[in-house]
N, CA and C atoms as a LAMMPS dump frame, in Angstrom:
ITEM: TIMESTEP
0
ITEM: NUMBER OF ATOMS
576
ITEM: BOX BOUNDS ff ff ff
-5.0000000000000000e+02 5.0000000000000000e+02
-5.0000000000000000e+02 5.0000000000000000e+02
-5.0000000000000000e+02 5.0000000000000000e+02
ITEM: ATOMS id mol type element x y z
1 1 1 N -165.318 -91.602 -27.673
2 1 2 C -165.103 -92.193 -28.991
3 1 3 C -163.958 -93.207 -28.916
4 2 1 N -164.201 -94.385 -29.431
5 2 2 C -163.187 -95.444 -29.455
6 2 3 C -162.033 -95.061 -30.373
7 3 1 N -160.831 -95.374 -29.94
8 3 2 C -159.65 -95.202 -30.785
9 3 3 C -158.954 -96.549 -30.912
10 4 1 N -159.747 -97.574 -31.235
11 4 2 C -159.226 -98.925 -31.324
12 4 3 C -159.102 -99.356 -32.785
13 5 1 N -157.97 -99.964 -33.091
14 5 2 C -157.71 -100.502 -34.425
15 5 3 C -157.606 -102.014 -34.299
16 6 1 N -158.238 -102.718 -35.214
17 6 2 C -158.138 -104.171 -35.264
18 6 3 C -157.113 -104.562 -36.32
19 7 1 N -156.241 -105.503 -35.96
20 7 2 C -155.267 -106.072 -36.892
21 7 3 C -155.545 -107.568 -36.965
22 8 1 N -155.818 -108.055 -38.165
23 8 2 C -156.027 -109.49 -38.368
24 8 3 C -154.824 -110.026 -39.128
25 9 1 N -154.178 -111.033 -38.557
26 9 2 C -152.961 -111.567 -39.158
27 9 3 C -152.835 -113.038 -38.814
28 10 1 N -151.697 -113.632 -39.151
29 10 2 C -151.474 -115.044 -38.872
30 10 3 C -150.029 -115.425 -39.067
31 11 1 N -149.755 -116.7 -38.908
32 11 2 C -148.393 -117.187 -39.062
33 11 3 C -147.829 -116.842 -40.436
34 12 1 N -146.588 -116.432 -40.421
35 12 2 C -145.806 -116.055 -41.59
36 12 3 C -146.305 -114.796 -42.29
37 13 1 N -146.96 -113.935 -41.504
38 13 2 C -147.186 -112.57 -41.964
39 13 3 C -145.809 -111.91 -42.068
40 14 1 N -145.709 -110.903 -42.889
41 14 2 C -144.439 -110.181 -43.028
42 14 3 C -144.126 -109.466 -41.719
43 15 1 N -142.962 -109.76 -41.159
44 15 2 C -142.516 -109.232 -39.863
45 15 3 C -142.663 -107.714 -39.779
46 16 1 N -142.084 -106.987 -40.723
47 16 2 C -142.124 -105.522 -40.693
48 16 3 C -143.544 -104.994 -40.836
49 17 1 N -144.38 -105.714 -41.589
50 17 2 C -145.738 -105.239 -41.835
51 17 3 C -146.664 -105.473 -40.642
52 18 1 N -146.2 -106.275 -39.689
53 18 2 C -146.921 -106.41 -38.419
54 18 3 C -146.317 -105.444 -37.402
55 19 1 N -145.024 -105.576 -37.165
56 19 2 C -144.349 -104.832 -36.089
57 19 3 C -144.435 -103.313 -36.247
58 20 1 N -144.013 -102.81 -37.381
59 20 2 C -143.89 -101.357 -37.555
60 20 3 C -145.244 -100.651 -37.512
61 21 1 N -146.243 -101.062 -38.291
62 21 2 C -147.53 -100.36 -38.221
63 21 3 C -148.21 -100.46 -36.856
64 22 1 N -148.112 -101.622 -36.218
65 22 2 C -148.718 -101.744 -34.882
66 22 3 C -148.089 -100.724 -33.936
67 23 1 N -146.766 -100.64 -33.931
68 23 2 C -146.095 -99.676 -33.052
69 23 3 C -146.394 -98.237 -33.451
70 24 1 N -146.431 -97.958 -34.747
71 24 2 C -146.721 -96.591 -35.207
72 24 3 C -148.13 -96.17 -34.803
73 25 1 N -149.081 -97.07 -34.915
74 25 2 C -150.453 -96.75 -34.506
75 25 3 C -150.545 -96.553 -32.995
76 26 1 N -149.798 -97.358 -32.239
77 26 2 C -149.777 -97.18 -30.784
78 26 3 C -149.158 -95.834 -30.408
79 27 1 N -148.096 -95.451 -31.07
80 27 2 C -147.457 -94.157 -30.812
81 27 3 C -148.414 -93.017 -31.157
82 28 1 N -149.316 -93.266 -32.108
83 28 2 C -150.305 -92.261 -32.504
84 28 3 C -151.551 -92.311 -31.622
85 29 1 N -151.428 -92.946 -30.461
86 29 2 C -152.483 -93.003 -29.438
87 29 3 C -153.689 -93.858 -29.814
88 30 1 N -153.469 -94.865 -30.642
89 30 2 C -154.516 -95.837 -30.919
90 30 3 C -154.255 -97.08 -30.085
91 31 1 N -155.325 -97.671 -29.59
92 31 2 C -155.238 -98.981 -28.95
93 31 3 C -155.339 -99.991 -30.085
94 32 1 N -154.387 -100.887 -30.174
95 32 2 C -154.31 -101.816 -31.302
96 32 3 C -154.46 -103.245 -30.788
97 33 1 N -155.482 -103.936 -31.279
98 33 2 C -155.69 -105.341 -30.947
99 33 3 C -155.261 -106.186 -32.134
100 34 1 N -154.324 -107.106 -31.888
101 34 2 C -153.809 -107.98 -32.939
102 34 3 C -154.33 -109.384 -32.684
103 35 1 N -155.03 -109.941 -33.678
104 35 2 C -155.682 -111.243 -33.524
105 35 3 C -155.343 -112.185 -34.674
106 36 1 N -155.551 -113.465 -34.397
107 36 2 C -155.345 -114.522 -35.385
108 36 3 C -156.382 -115.614 -35.124
109 37 1 N -157.024 -116.123 -36.174
110 37 2 C -157.989 -117.208 -35.97
111 37 3 C -157.374 -118.38 -35.207
112 38 1 N -158.176 -118.972 -34.345
113 38 2 C -157.791 -120.149 -33.558
114 38 3 C -156.694 -119.863 -32.545
115 39 1 N -156.455 -118.579 -32.242
116 39 2 C -155.443 -118.238 -31.236
117 39 3 C -156.038 -117.269 -30.222
118 40 1 N -155.416 -117.269 -29.034
119 40 2 C -155.891 -116.45 -27.928
120 40 3 C -154.852 -115.398 -27.567
121 41 1 N -155.279 -114.438 -26.771
122 41 2 C -154.35 -113.437 -26.23
123 41 3 C -153.227 -114.168 -25.515
124 42 1 N -151.997 -113.76 -25.784
125 42 2 C -150.835 -114.393 -25.184
126 42 3 C -150.176 -115.422 -26.096
127 43 1 N -150.945 -115.983 -27.053
128 43 2 C -150.351 -116.869 -28.051
129 43 3 C -149.474 -116.045 -28.979
130 44 1 N -148.611 -116.709 -29.725
131 44 2 C -147.766 -115.999 -30.68
132 44 3 C -148.031 -116.49 -32.097
133 45 1 N -147.681 -115.633 -33.029
134 45 2 C -147.604 -116.036 -34.431
135 45 3 C -146.135 -115.951 -34.826
136 46 1 N -145.751 -116.778 -35.752
137 46 2 C -144.398 -116.71 -36.296
138 46 3 C -144.43 -115.812 -37.522
139 47 1 N -143.657 -114.741 -37.505
140 47 2 C -143.604 -113.872 -38.671
141 47 3 C -142.472 -114.323 -39.593
142 48 1 N -142.445 -113.756 -40.775
143 48 2 C -141.404 -114.049 -41.754
144 48 3 C -140.85 -112.74 -42.282
145 49 1 N -139.591 -112.76 -42.644
146 49 2 C -138.955 -111.598 -43.267
147 49 3 C -138.774 -111.924 -44.742
148 50 1 N -139.229 -111.018 -45.584
149 50 2 C -139.099 -111.183 -47.031
150 50 3 C -138.106 -110.144 -47.539
151 51 1 N -137.125 -110.611 -48.263
152 51 2 C -136.107 -109.693 -48.78
153 51 3 C -135.674 -110.144 -50.168
154 52 1 N -135.114 -109.231 -50.892
155 52 2 C -134.653 -109.517 -52.252
156 52 3 C -133.136 -109.565 -52.283
157 53 1 N -132.621 -110.543 -52.984
158 53 2 C -131.183 -110.654 -53.197
159 53 3 C -130.959 -110.815 -54.697
160 54 1 N -129.861 -110.281 -55.215
161 54 2 C -129.66 -110.243 -56.666
162 54 3 C -129.648 -111.611 -57.357
163 55 1 N -129.246 -112.664 -56.664
164 55 2 C -129.121 -113.948 -57.351
165 55 3 C -130.443 -114.676 -57.557
166 56 1 N -131.556 -114.194 -56.908
167 56 2 C -132.842 -114.863 -57.035
168 56 3 C -133.849 -113.982 -57.772
169 57 1 N -134.776 -114.623 -58.462
170 57 2 C -135.778 -113.895 -59.228
171 57 3 C -136.926 -113.368 -58.369
172 58 1 N -137.079 -113.912 -57.171
173 58 2 C -138.184 -113.523 -56.31
174 58 3 C -137.663 -113.363 -54.891
175 59 1 N -138.494 -112.944 -53.967
176 59 2 C -138.015 -112.691 -52.616
177 59 3 C -137.635 -113.976 -51.883
178 60 1 N -136.774 -113.796 -50.902
179 60 2 C -136.334 -114.872 -50.017
180 60 3 C -137.105 -114.732 -48.716
181 61 1 N -137.553 -115.855 -48.157
182 61 2 C -138.31 -115.821 -46.908
183 61 3 C -137.5 -116.487 -45.799
184 62 1 N -137.318 -115.753 -44.693
185 62 2 C -136.634 -116.295 -43.524
186 62 3 C -137.496 -116.046 -42.293
187 63 1 N -137.182 -116.723 -41.188
188 63 2 C -137.941 -116.535 -39.951
189 63 3 C -137.782 -115.116 -39.43
190 64 1 N -138.902 -114.574 -39.006
191 64 2 C -138.891 -113.287 -38.322
192 64 3 C -139.079 -113.517 -36.83
193 65 1 N -139.672 -112.55 -36.17
194 65 2 C -139.912 -112.632 -34.729
195 65 3 C -141.168 -113.445 -34.425
196 66 1 N -141.235 -113.946 -33.21
197 66 2 C -142.488 -114.486 -32.687
198 66 3 C -143.24 -113.28 -32.126
199 67 1 N -144.412 -113.001 -32.662
200 67 2 C -145.189 -111.83 -32.268
201 67 3 C -146.319 -112.276 -31.353
202 68 1 N -146.412 -111.654 -30.175
203 68 2 C -147.427 -112.023 -29.188
204 68 3 C -148.746 -111.304 -29.475
205 69 1 N -149.802 -112.075 -29.593
206 69 2 C -151.143 -111.53 -29.813
207 69 3 C -151.676 -110.989 -28.496
208 70 1 N -152.445 -109.912 -28.57
209 70 2 C -152.947 -109.305 -27.338
210 70 3 C -154.466 -109.38 -27.2
211 71 1 N -155.114 -110.114 -28.096
212 71 2 C -156.575 -110.253 -28.036
213 71 3 C -156.928 -111.64 -28.576
214 72 1 N -157.939 -112.238 -27.997
215 72 2 C -158.431 -113.532 -28.457
216 72 3 C -159.352 -113.317 -29.646
217 73 1 N -159.088 -114.016 -30.732
218 73 2 C -159.84 -113.85 -31.978
219 73 3 C -161.345 -113.992 -31.755
220 74 1 N -161.752 -115.023 -31.034
221 74 2 C -163.185 -115.29 -30.851
222 74 3 C -163.895 -114.261 -29.977
223 75 1 N -163.156 -113.364 -29.347
224 75 2 C -163.759 -112.333 -28.497
225 75 3 C -163.908 -110.985 -29.203
226 76 1 N -163.473 -110.897 -30.447
227 76 2 C -163.522 -109.632 -31.182
228 76 3 C -164.966 -109.232 -31.485
229 77 1 N -165.27 -107.972 -31.186
230 77 2 C -166.547 -107.36 -31.565
231 77 3 C -166.181 -106.215 -32.511
232 78 1 N -166.364 -106.425 -33.795
233 78 2 C -165.869 -105.477 -34.797
234 78 3 C -166.434 -104.07 -34.634
235 79 1 N -167.621 -103.959 -34.089
236 79 2 C -168.228 -102.632 -33.935
237 79 3 C -167.486 -101.757 -32.928
238 80 1 N -166.568 -102.328 -32.149
239 80 2 C -165.791 -101.554 -31.176
240 80 3 C -164.596 -100.832 -31.803
241 81 1 N -164.329 -101.093 -33.082
242 81 2 C -163.109 -100.59 -33.715
243 81 3 C -163.412 -99.49 -34.731
244 82 1 N -162.498 -98.522 -34.784
245 82 2 C -162.649 -97.431 -35.744
246 82 3 C -161.977 -97.749 -37.072
247 83 1 N -161.103 -98.738 -37.095
248 83 2 C -160.409 -99.063 -38.332
249 83 3 C -159.812 -100.459 -38.303
250 84 1 N -159.393 -100.897 -39.485
251 84 2 C -158.825 -102.227 -39.684
252 84 3 C -157.511 -102.107 -40.428
253 85 1 N -156.492 -102.805 -39.922
254 85 2 C -155.205 -102.868 -40.618
255 85 3 C -154.902 -104.329 -40.929
256 86 1 N -154.519 -104.597 -42.19
257 86 2 C -154.231 -105.953 -42.655
258 86 3 C -152.798 -106.034 -43.17
259 87 1 N -151.916 -106.74 -42.427
260 87 2 C -150.547 -106.935 -42.89
261 87 3 C -150.486 -107.968 -44.011
262 88 1 N -149.425 -107.895 -44.792
263 88 2 C -149.222 -108.853 -45.869
264 88 3 C -148.376 -110.029 -45.433
265 89 1 N -147.575 -110.505 -46.342
266 89 2 C -146.811 -111.721 -46.111
267 89 3 C -147.611 -112.924 -46.562
268 90 1 N -147.311 -114.082 -46.011
269 90 2 C -147.976 -115.32 -46.428
270 90 3 C -149.348 -115.512 -45.783
271 91 1 N -149.574 -114.917 -44.62
272 91 2 C -150.819 -115.14 -43.88
273 91 3 C -152.082 -114.882 -44.712
274 92 1 N -152.173 -113.799 -45.48
275 92 2 C -153.408 -113.574 -46.239
276 92 3 C -153.756 -114.687 -47.223
277 93 1 N -152.744 -115.459 -47.651
278 93 2 C -153.003 -116.55 -48.597
279 93 3 C -153.982 -117.562 -48.028
280 94 1 N -153.906 -117.839 -46.711
281 94 2 C -154.842 -118.799 -46.116
282 94 3 C -155.945 -118.116 -45.316
283 95 1 N -155.7 -116.925 -44.793
284 95 2 C -156.741 -116.232 -44.023
285 95 3 C -157.962 -115.925 -44.888
286 96 1 N -157.762 -115.731 -46.178
287 96 2 C -158.887 -115.388 -47.063
288 96 3 C -159.906 -116.517 -47.191
289 97 1 N -159.565 -117.701 -46.748
290 97 2 C -160.497 -118.832 -46.788
291 97 3 C -161.172 -119.075 -45.446
292 98 1 N -160.934 -118.201 -44.474
293 98 2 C -161.554 -118.298 -43.166
294 98 3 C -162.812 -117.427 -43.173
295 99 1 N -163.972 -118.059 -43.031
296 99 2 C -165.249 -117.349 -43.14
297 99 3 C -165.365 -116.205 -42.138
298 100 1 N -164.945 -116.43 -40.9
299 100 2 C -165.058 -115.391 -39.861
300 100 3 C -164.148 -114.201 -40.174
301 101 1 N -162.94 -114.469 -40.662
302 101 2 C -162.047 -113.375 -41.064
303 101 3 C -162.714 -112.547 -42.151
304 102 1 N -163.267 -113.215 -43.141
305 102 2 C -163.875 -112.484 -44.254
306 102 3 C -165.108 -111.7 -43.801
307 103 1 N -165.861 -112.222 -42.852
308 103 2 C -166.999 -111.47 -42.299
309 103 3 C -166.52 -110.212 -41.583
310 104 1 N -165.401 -110.334 -40.868
311 104 2 C -164.847 -109.164 -40.171
312 104 3 C -164.381 -108.104 -41.166
313 105 1 N -163.649 -108.524 -42.173
314 105 2 C -163.15 -107.58 -43.18
315 105 3 C -164.333 -106.919 -43.887
316 106 1 N -165.327 -107.72 -44.242
317 106 2 C -166.496 -107.159 -44.926
318 106 3 C -167.206 -106.12 -44.061
319 107 1 N -167.274 -106.338 -42.763
320 107 2 C -167.927 -105.372 -41.871
321 107 3 C -167.315 -103.977 -42.05
322 108 1 N -165.992 -103.9 -42.045
323 108 2 C -165.318 -102.599 -42.172
324 108 3 C -165.572 -101.982 -43.545
325 109 1 N -165.5 -102.792 -44.582
326 109 2 C -165.714 -102.282 -45.94
327 109 3 C -167.162 -101.827 -46.135
328 110 1 N -168.091 -102.649 -45.724
329 110 2 C -169.517 -102.356 -45.891
330 110 3 C -169.922 -101.089 -45.152
331 111 1 N -169.331 -100.886 -43.973
332 111 2 C -169.657 -99.72 -43.151
333 111 3 C -168.745 -98.526 -43.414
334 112 1 N -167.933 -98.639 -44.452
335 112 2 C -167.031 -97.556 -44.898
336 112 3 C -166.122 -97.056 -43.781
337 113 1 N -165.68 -97.986 -42.929
338 113 2 C -164.705 -97.646 -41.902
339 113 3 C -163.315 -97.708 -42.52
340 114 1 N -162.358 -96.976 -41.985
341 114 2 C -161.002 -96.993 -42.54
342 114 3 C -160.389 -98.403 -42.556
343 115 1 N -159.86 -98.756 -43.713
344 115 2 C -159.193 -100.042 -43.91
345 115 3 C -157.851 -99.766 -44.562
346 116 1 N -156.811 -100.38 -44.03
347 116 2 C -155.474 -100.271 -44.612
348 116 3 C -154.965 -101.683 -44.869
349 117 1 N -154.544 -101.946 -46.107
350 117 2 C -154.032 -103.262 -46.483
351 117 3 C -152.735 -103.073 -47.259
352 118 1 N -151.749 -103.899 -46.936
353 118 2 C -150.443 -103.763 -47.574
354 118 3 C -150.011 -105.09 -48.183
355 119 1 N -149.317 -104.981 -49.311
356 119 2 C -148.654 -106.122 -49.932
357 119 3 C -149.658 -107.216 -50.3
358 120 1 N -149.474 -108.427 -49.78
359 120 2 C -150.345 -109.56 -50.082
360 120 3 C -151.691 -109.487 -49.358
361 121 1 N -151.877 -108.551 -48.449
362 121 2 C -153.162 -108.417 -47.754
363 121 3 C -154.281 -108.041 -48.717
364 122 1 N -153.921 -107.539 -49.892
365 122 2 C -154.949 -107.229 -50.888
366 122 3 C -155.703 -108.479 -51.32
367 123 1 N -155.124 -109.66 -51.082
368 123 2 C -155.83 -110.91 -51.368
369 123 3 C -157.107 -111.016 -50.542
370 124 1 N -157.098 -110.452 -49.341
371 124 2 C -158.297 -110.457 -48.501
372 124 3 C -159.373 -109.547 -49.087
373 125 1 N -158.967 -108.43 -49.638
374 125 2 C -159.946 -107.511 -50.229
375 125 3 C -160.47 -108.03 -51.56
376 126 1 N -159.687 -108.859 -52.235
377 126 2 C -160.079 -109.402 -53.535
378 126 3 C -160.922 -110.673 -53.412
379 127 1 N -161.054 -111.188 -52.198
380 127 2 C -161.799 -112.437 -51.965
381 127 3 C -163.275 -112.126 -51.755
382 128 1 N -164.164 -112.979 -52.256
383 128 2 C -165.589 -112.816 -51.971
384 128 3 C -165.815 -112.961 -50.471
385 129 1 N -166.667 -112.201 -49.833
386 129 2 C -167.608 -111.235 -50.376
387 129 3 C -167.058 -109.809 -50.471
388 130 1 N -165.759 -109.63 -50.17
389 130 2 C -165.2 -108.277 -50.089
390 130 3 C -164.873 -107.661 -51.442
391 131 1 N -164.741 -108.47 -52.46
392 131 2 C -164.329 -107.981 -53.775
393 131 3 C -165.235 -106.885 -54.325
394 132 1 N -166.525 -106.927 -54.012
395 132 2 C -167.446 -105.92 -54.541
396 132 3 C -167.158 -104.521 -53.981
397 133 1 N -166.508 -104.452 -52.832
398 133 2 C -166.239 -103.157 -52.203
399 133 3 C -164.996 -102.472 -52.77
400 134 1 N -164.191 -103.201 -53.525
401 134 2 C -163.018 -102.564 -54.133
402 134 3 C -163.202 -102.333 -55.628
403 135 1 N -164.307 -102.801 -56.191
404 135 2 C -164.581 -102.581 -57.612
405 135 3 C -164.558 -101.071 -57.901
406 136 1 N -163.862 -100.722 -58.954
407 136 2 C -163.718 -99.324 -59.405
408 136 3 C -162.865 -98.456 -58.487
409 137 1 N -162.275 -99.035 -57.434
410 137 2 C -161.367 -98.28 -56.56
411 137 3 C -159.966 -98.284 -57.172
412 138 1 N -159.205 -97.248 -56.867
413 138 2 C -157.796 -97.215 -57.246
414 138 3 C -157 -97.756 -56.078
415 139 1 N -156.201 -98.796 -56.361
416 139 2 C -155.429 -99.446 -55.302
417 139 3 C -154.019 -99.756 -55.803
418 140 1 N -153.189 -100.169 -54.858
419 140 2 C -151.882 -100.713 -55.195
420 140 3 C -151.658 -101.934 -54.318
421 141 1 N -150.643 -102.712 -54.645
422 141 2 C -150.326 -103.923 -53.886
423 141 3 C -148.929 -104.381 -54.286
424 142 1 N -148.493 -105.464 -53.692
425 142 2 C -147.267 -106.09 -54.163
426 142 3 C -147.548 -106.611 -55.571
427 143 1 N -146.614 -106.432 -56.509
428 143 2 C -146.885 -106.798 -57.904
429 143 3 C -147.359 -108.238 -58.123
430 144 1 N -146.95 -109.169 -57.286
431 144 2 C -147.321 -110.571 -57.524
432 144 3 C -148.794 -110.869 -57.256
433 145 1 N -149.527 -109.945 -56.639
434 145 2 C -150.966 -110.165 -56.446
435 145 3 C -151.801 -109.231 -57.325
436 146 1 N -151.142 -108.534 -58.21
437 146 2 C -151.848 -107.6 -59.102
438 146 3 C -152.948 -108.293 -59.894
439 147 1 N -152.671 -109.456 -60.444
440 147 2 C -153.661 -110.147 -61.278
441 147 3 C -154.937 -110.449 -60.493
442 148 1 N -154.793 -110.899 -59.246
443 148 2 C -155.964 -111.219 -58.427
444 148 3 C -156.814 -109.986 -58.151
445 149 1 N -156.17 -108.865 -57.847
446 149 2 C -156.965 -107.674 -57.526
447 149 3 C -157.532 -107.024 -58.787
448 150 1 N -156.824 -107.131 -59.896
449 150 2 C -157.371 -106.564 -61.135
450 150 3 C -158.616 -107.311 -61.598
451 151 1 N -158.734 -108.579 -61.252
452 151 2 C -159.939 -109.343 -61.596
453 151 3 C -161.18 -108.783 -60.911
454 152 1 N -160.997 -107.967 -59.889
455 152 2 C -162.116 -107.36 -59.154
456 152 3 C -162.583 -106.057 -59.8
457 153 1 N -161.942 -105.642 -60.865
458 153 2 C -162.347 -104.415 -61.533
459 153 3 C -161.775 -103.155 -60.915
460 154 1 N -160.589 -103.262 -60.31
461 154 2 C -159.951 -102.084 -59.725
462 154 3 C -159.151 -101.333 -60.771
463 155 1 N -158.799 -100.106 -60.415
464 155 2 C -157.826 -99.335 -61.193
465 155 3 C -156.498 -99.516 -60.47
466 156 1 N -155.586 -100.231 -61.072
467 156 2 C -154.333 -100.57 -60.407
468 156 3 C -153.305 -99.473 -60.617
469 157 1 N -152.728 -98.989 -59.514
470 157 2 C -151.712 -97.946 -59.561
471 157 3 C -150.374 -98.593 -59.197
472 158 1 N -149.489 -98.711 -60.179
473 158 2 C -148.204 -99.354 -59.903
474 158 3 C -147.103 -98.368 -59.565
475 159 1 N -147.336 -97.072 -59.785
476 159 2 C -146.252 -96.106 -59.586
477 159 3 C -146.169 -95.547 -58.166
478 160 1 N -147.285 -95.474 -57.45
479 160 2 C -147.267 -94.899 -56.108
480 160 3 C -147.125 -95.99 -55.054
481 161 1 N -146.283 -95.742 -54.057
482 161 2 C -146.056 -96.693 -52.968
483 161 3 C -147.312 -96.922 -52.13
484 162 1 N -148.14 -95.895 -52.018
485 162 2 C -149.375 -95.986 -51.236
486 162 3 C -150.464 -95.191 -51.947
487 163 1 N -151.695 -95.681 -51.829
488 163 2 C -152.826 -95.061 -52.515
489 163 3 C -154.023 -95.035 -51.562
490 164 1 N -154.727 -93.907 -51.546
491 164 2 C -155.976 -93.803 -50.791
492 164 3 C -157.117 -93.593 -51.772
493 165 1 N -158.177 -94.364 -51.591
494 165 2 C -159.403 -94.171 -52.362
495 165 3 C -160.559 -94.316 -51.376
496 166 1 N -161.137 -93.183 -50.999
497 166 2 C -162.207 -93.196 -50.002
498 166 3 C -161.692 -93.663 -48.648
499 167 1 N -162.29 -94.728 -48.126
500 167 2 C -161.913 -95.243 -46.804
501 167 3 C -160.811 -96.304 -46.884
502 168 1 N -160.331 -96.619 -48.081
503 168 2 C -159.361 -97.705 -48.257
504 168 3 C -157.982 -97.15 -48.6
505 169 1 N -156.992 -97.56 -47.812
506 169 2 C -155.59 -97.199 -48.038
507 169 3 C -154.848 -98.49 -48.367
508 170 1 N -154.062 -98.466 -49.439
509 170 2 C -153.288 -99.651 -49.809
510 170 3 C -151.825 -99.271 -50.006
511 171 1 N -150.957 -100.244 -49.712
512 171 2 C -149.517 -100.038 -49.868
513 171 3 C -148.893 -101.221 -50.577
514 172 1 N -147.763 -100.968 -51.24
515 172 2 C -147.112 -102.019 -52.02
516 172 3 C -146.348 -103.011 -51.153
517 173 1 N -145.637 -102.522 -50.148
518 173 2 C -144.8 -103.398 -49.319
519 173 3 C -144.402 -102.648 -48.053
520 174 1 N -143.562 -103.285 -47.24
521 174 2 C -143.09 -102.603 -46.029
522 174 3 C -142.271 -101.369 -46.357
523 175 1 N -141.768 -101.277 -47.564
524 175 2 C -141.047 -100.063 -47.963
525 175 3 C -142.007 -98.893 -48.182
526 176 1 N -143.3 -99.171 -48.167
527 176 2 C -144.345 -98.152 -48.347
528 176 3 C -144.873 -97.604 -47.03
529 177 1 N -144.313 -98.043 -45.906
530 177 2 C -144.882 -97.699 -44.603
531 177 3 C -145.097 -96.211 -44.381
532 178 1 N -144.126 -95.397 -44.689
533 178 2 C -144.265 -93.977 -44.356
534 178 3 C -145.457 -93.348 -45.08
535 179 1 N -145.531 -93.406 -46.417
536 179 2 C -146.709 -92.791 -47.049
537 179 3 C -148.004 -93.522 -46.714
538 180 1 N -147.952 -94.839 -46.599
539 180 2 C -149.168 -95.605 -46.308
540 180 3 C -149.723 -95.254 -44.93
541 181 1 N -148.865 -95.235 -43.914
542 181 2 C -149.336 -94.92 -42.567
543 181 3 C -149.753 -93.46 -42.434
544 182 1 N -149.063 -92.552 -43.124
545 182 2 C -149.498 -91.154 -43.12
546 182 3 C -150.911 -91.046 -43.691
547 183 1 N -151.16 -91.751 -44.793
548 183 2 C -152.49 -91.705 -45.416
549 183 3 C -153.543 -92.376 -44.532
550 184 1 N -153.189 -93.505 -43.925
551 184 2 C -154.142 -94.205 -43.055
552 184 3 C -154.513 -93.333 -41.857
553 185 1 N -153.544 -92.672 -41.258
554 185 2 C -153.84 -91.796 -40.121
555 185 3 C -154.753 -90.645 -40.534
556 186 1 N -154.576 -90.105 -41.744
557 186 2 C -155.464 -89.046 -42.234
558 186 3 C -156.882 -89.564 -42.41
559 187 1 N -157.022 -90.763 -42.952
560 187 2 C -158.354 -91.35 -43.157
561 187 3 C -159.006 -91.625 -41.801
562 188 1 N -158.226 -92.121 -40.84
563 188 2 C -158.765 -92.354 -39.489
564 188 3 C -159.232 -91.042 -38.856
565 189 1 N -158.438 -90.004 -38.998
566 189 2 C -158.779 -88.699 -38.424
567 189 3 C -160.046 -88.139 -39.083
568 190 1 N -160.167 -88.274 -40.382
569 190 2 C -161.336 -87.767 -41.105
570 190 3 C -162.603 -88.537 -40.76
571 191 1 N -162.451 -89.779 -40.322
572 191 2 C -163.613 -90.615 -40.023
573 191 3 C -164.218 -90.298 -38.652
574 192 1 N -163.538 -89.485 -37.846
575 192 2 C -164.054 -89.171 -36.489
576 192 3 C -165.353 -88.406 -36.545
């Protein structure tokens, strides 16, 4: 049985939302392939760190680490993976317009494979053709994308840091990692 997780991300993804879950999944004995459209294994993406400071009304974005991809996007065969993890940050804002990315995300949703999305990654789940798979699901996200996901007919949960509904696990931000990853690992284990 494959224990491979696919991570789809891109430039200016949230640093913590790429680094921490990838390492946590690896420590949990999953092989994790991290890919980005138009990039190959060995290429890097530039991550961003998002933080809040009292003098600003919204988060501040600074450069994070250069993260090395370990799989070539065009070589991905989605049927080889048991689950999908989608980091947030700025990357989902443009990845949702990439047809191949959306086909990959839809594959996991359509086949009811475990999917975990955090923060702005919910934009990928709210984009056609994936929006129909989250209709009537209870989810959470970063508050600034709430309007987009509510347009899909979801039940929005703003009080819990992480929410599981069937095969879909969602988290509000990198501060949600512990409950979100605990829930994602349970969903992965149940899917065996």
